[in-house]
C-alpha positions in Angstrom: 1.2 13.0 5.6 4.2 12.5 3.2 3.8 9.9 0.5 6.6 8.3 -1.4 5.5 6.2 -4.4 7.9 3.3 -4.3 7.2 1.9 -7.7 6.6 3.6 -11.1 8.1 3.6 -14.6 9.3 5.9 -17.3 9.9 4.9 -20.9 10.2 6.1 -24.4 8.1 3.6 -26.2 9.9 1.4 -28.8 7.8 -1.5 -30.2 10.9 -3.7 -30.7 12.0 -3.1 -27.1 8.6 -3.0 -25.4 7.1 -6.1 -27.0 5.5 -7.0 -23.6 3.0 -4.2 -24.3 0.4 -6.1 -26.3 -2.5 -4.8 -28.4 -4.8 -5.0 -25.4 -2.4 -2.6 -23.6 -2.7 0.1 -26.2 -2.9 2.9 -23.6 0.7 2.1 -22.8 2.0 2.4 -26.4 3.4 5.9 -26.0 6.1 7.7 -24.1 5.7 8.1 -20.3 8.1 10.7 -18.9 8.4 12.8 -15.7 6.4 15.6 -17.2 3.4 13.1 -17.5 3.7 11.9 -13.9 4.3 15.2 -12.1 0.7 16.4 -12.4 -0.5 13.1 -11.0 1.8 13.3 -8.0 0.8 16.9 -7.3 -2.9 16.2 -7.6 -2.7 13.3 -5.2 -0.4 14.8 -2.7 2.6 12.5 -3.4 5.9 14.2 -2.8 8.4 11.8 -4.4 8.8 8.5 -6.3 11.1 5.6 -7.1 11.6 4.9 -10.8 11.9 1.2 -11.6 13.4 -0.3 -14.7 11.1 -1.7 -17.4 13.7 -2.8 -20.0 16.7 -5.0 -19.5 19.6 -2.9 -20.6 22.2 -0.7 -19.1 21.0 2.1 -21.4 17.7 1.9 -19.5 19.6 2.5 -16.2 21.3 5.5 -17.7 18.0 6.8 -19.1 16.4 6.6 -15.6 19.3 8.2 -13.9 19.1 11.1 -16.4 15.4 11.5 -15.6 16.2 11.5 -11.9 18.9 14.1 -12.3 16.6 16.4 -14.1 13.6 16.0 -11.8 13.8 16.5 -8.0 10.7 14.5 -7.3 12.4 11.3 -8.6 14.1 10.3 -5.4 15.7 7.1 -6.6 16.3 4.6 -9.4 16.0 0.9 -9.5 18.0 0.0 -12.6 19.1 -3.1 -14.5 22.5 -4.7 -14.9 23.5 -8.2 -15.9 24.0 -9.6 -12.5 25.3 -12.9 -14.0 28.1 -11.1 -15.8 31.6 -12.1 -14.7 32.6 -8.4 -14.6 29.6 -7.3 -12.5 31.8 -5.8 -9.8 33.4 -3.5 -12.4 30.0 -2.5 -13.8 28.7 -1.5 -10.4 31.9 0.4 -9.6 31.2 2.5 -12.7 27.9 3.7 -11.1 29.4 4.2 -7.6 29.1 8.0 -7.8 25.5 8.0 -9.0 23.8 8.7 -5.6 20.2 8.2 -7.0 20.9 4.6 -8.0 19.4 2.7 -5.1 19.4 -0.9 -6.5 18.6 -3.2 -9.3 15.9 -5.5 -10.7 15.7 -8.3 -13.2 12.5 -9.4 -14.9 12.6 -12.9 -13.4 8.9 -13.4 -14.2 9.9 -13.6 -17.9 12.6 -16.3 -17.3 11.6 -19.9 -18.4 13.9 -21.3 -15.7 11.8 -21.5 -12.6 15.0 -21.6 -10.5 16.7 -18.6 -12.3 17.3 -16.8 -9.0 19.3 -19.8 -7.7 21.8 -19.8 -10.5 25.3 -19.5 -9.1 26.3 -16.6 -11.3 23.1 -14.7 -10.4 23.7 -15.3 -6.7 27.3 -14.0 -7.1 25.8 -10.8 -8.5 23.5 -10.5 -5.5 26.6 -10.9 -3.2 28.1 -7.9 -5.1 25.0 -5.8 -4.4 25.2 -6.7 -0.7 28.8 -5.5 -0.5 27.9 -2.2 -2.1 24.8 -1.6 0.0 22.4 -1.8 -3.0 18.8 -3.1 -2.9 17.2 -5.8 -5.1 13.6 -5.8 -6.3 12.1 -9.3 -6.8 9.7 -9.5 -9.7 8.1 -13.0 -10.0 4.9 -14.9 -10.5 3.5 -17.1 -7.7 4.9 -20.3 -9.3 8.4 -18.9 -8.8 8.0 -18.3 -5.0 9.5 -21.6 -4.0 12.8 -20.4 -5.5 12.3 -17.0 -4.0 12.1 -18.5 -0.5 15.4 -20.4 -0.9 17.0 -17.4 -2.5 16.2 -14.9 0.2 17.2 -17.4 2.9 20.6 -17.7 1.2 21.2 -14.0 1.3 20.1 -12.8 4.8 22.1 -9.6 4.7 20.7 -8.4 1.3 17.8 -6.0 1.4 15.0 -7.4 -0.8 11.5 -6.2 -1.7 8.9 -8.2 -3.5 7.1 -6.3 -6.2 3.4 -6.4 -6.6 2.8 -9.0 -3.9 4.4 -11.5 -6.3 1.4 -11.1 -8.6 -1.2 -13.3 -7.0 -4.0 -14.7 -9.1 -6.6 -12.2 -8.0 -8.8 -12.4 -11.0 -9.3 -16.1 -10.4 -9.4 -15.9 -6.7 -6.6 -18.4 -6.1 -4.7 -17.8 -2.9 -3.7 -20.9 -0.9 -0.3 -21.8 -2.6 0.7 -18.2 -2.8 -0.2 -17.6 0.8 1.9 -20.5 2.2 5.0 -19.3 0.5 4.5 -15.6 1.1 4.1 -16.3 4.8 7.3 -18.3 4.8 9.2 -15.5 2.9 7.8 -12.9 5.3 9.7 -14.7 8.1 12.9 -13.4 6.6 13.3 -9.9 8.1 15.4 -8.6 5.2 12.5 -8.9 2.8 9.9 -6.2 2.3 6.8 -6.2 0.1 5.2 -3.6 -2.1 1.5 -3.0 -2.1 1.4 -2.4 -5.8 0.3 -3.9 -9.1 -2.9 -5.5 -7.8 -5.4 -3.9 -10.2 -3.7 -5.4 -13.2 -3.9 -8.9 -11.6 -7.6 -8.4 -11.0 -10.3 -8.1 -13.7 -9.4 -4.9 -15.3 -12.9 -3.6 -16.0 -14.6 -5.1 -13.0 -12.5 -5.0 -9.8 -13.5 -3.8 -6.3 -11.6 -3.3 -3.1 -12.9 -6.6 -1.6 -11.0 -8.5 -4.3 -7.8 -7.4 -2.7 -8.6 -7.8 1.0 -7.6 -11.5 1.4 -4.2 -10.9 -0.2 -3.6 -7.6 1.7 -4.5 -9.4 4.9 -1.8 -12.1 4.2 1.0 -9.6 3.5 0.1 -7.5 6.5 0.3 -10.5 8.8 3.4 -11.9 7.1 5.5 -8.7 6.7 4.0 -6.4 9.3 3.5 -2.6 8.9 7.3 -2.0 9.1 8.1 -3.9 5.9 5.3 -2.8 3.6 5.4 0.1 1.2 3.0 1.8 -1.3 3.7 1.7 -5.0 1.4 2.9 -7.8 2.9 0.9 -10.7 2.1 3.9 -12.9 1.6 4.0 -15.9 1.0 0.2 -16.0 -1.9 0.7 -13.5 -3.7 2.7 -16.2 -4.7 -0.6 -17.8 -7.2 -1.0 -14.9 -7.3 2.1 -12.8 -6.4 5.8 -12.4 -3.5 6.9 -10.1 -6.1 8.3 -7.7 -7.9 4.9 -7.6 -4.7 3.0 -6.9 -3.8 5.4 -4.1 -7.4 5.0 -2.7 -6.9 1.3 -2.5 -3.7 1.9 -0.5 -5.4 4.4 1.8 -8.3 2.0 2.4 -5.8 -0.6 3.4 -3.9 1.7 5.6 -7.0 2.8 7.5 -6.6 -0.2 9.8 -3.1 0.9 10.8 -2.2 3.3 13.5 -1.1 6.9 12.6 2.6 6.2 13.0 2.3 2.9 11.0 0.6 4.8 8.2 3.6 7.2 8.0 5.8 4.1 7.8 3.7 2.5 5.1 3.4 5.6 2.9 6.9 7.0 3.3 9.4 5.9 5.9 9.6 2.2 5.0 10.5 2.9 1.4 12.8 5.8 2.4 14.7 3.5 4.7 14.8 0.6 2.3 16.0 2.6 -0.6 18.2 5.0 1.5 16.4 8.1 0.5 
């Protein structure tokens, strides 16, 4: 069965740029490049990946596109651009010939404005993505899901995917508020969800598969097997698990799906969403 890893990162570590990598994340304080990921993909039978931005600069987007151009297994790039910029249309036009650029992401989880997604200038940027057939990855914390619900309802033609199940409070076992909003968001058929990033929301040194089951049950019921996709969140996952362990979580989850649905989850959904 073909596997497309719909969420991983590359970076050249720079302390001033990567200040989010704190002392307790020392394993991440180094370069992570395609040469580091390739053996992991081969060892685990993963044929391709989507590289997602980790820094908010256009230089980051160019860096990721360079890595994709030099490595066939990098099937697509989710970059960054200032979607609030008045010249966003011209910026996107400048990348129009970069076939591996699938879409964009903003690190909304780091914004102090809980309604950042609802800013008029940001929504204008989303409209520009829609016109150009580009995707948008939603990276938020659970307390921002109210804004996400209104946001996705305002843009029914835009393909969205929620990264990391919107980072539920797995370590604390909180689920109710997150569940209500994720179920409502799942009613929007233009929104997908990535099964990714869970191990770093659990207790890093003491997680087990059962910790994830309630949250996985909610997203399966809310989005269905046609709008879920696997992502490793490598190398960030290394804070709590190996690549093989993260993939095993996804395989354990997918065991309840039919054979064709497993193919959707591990490859076809992401390939369709990102236009691979």
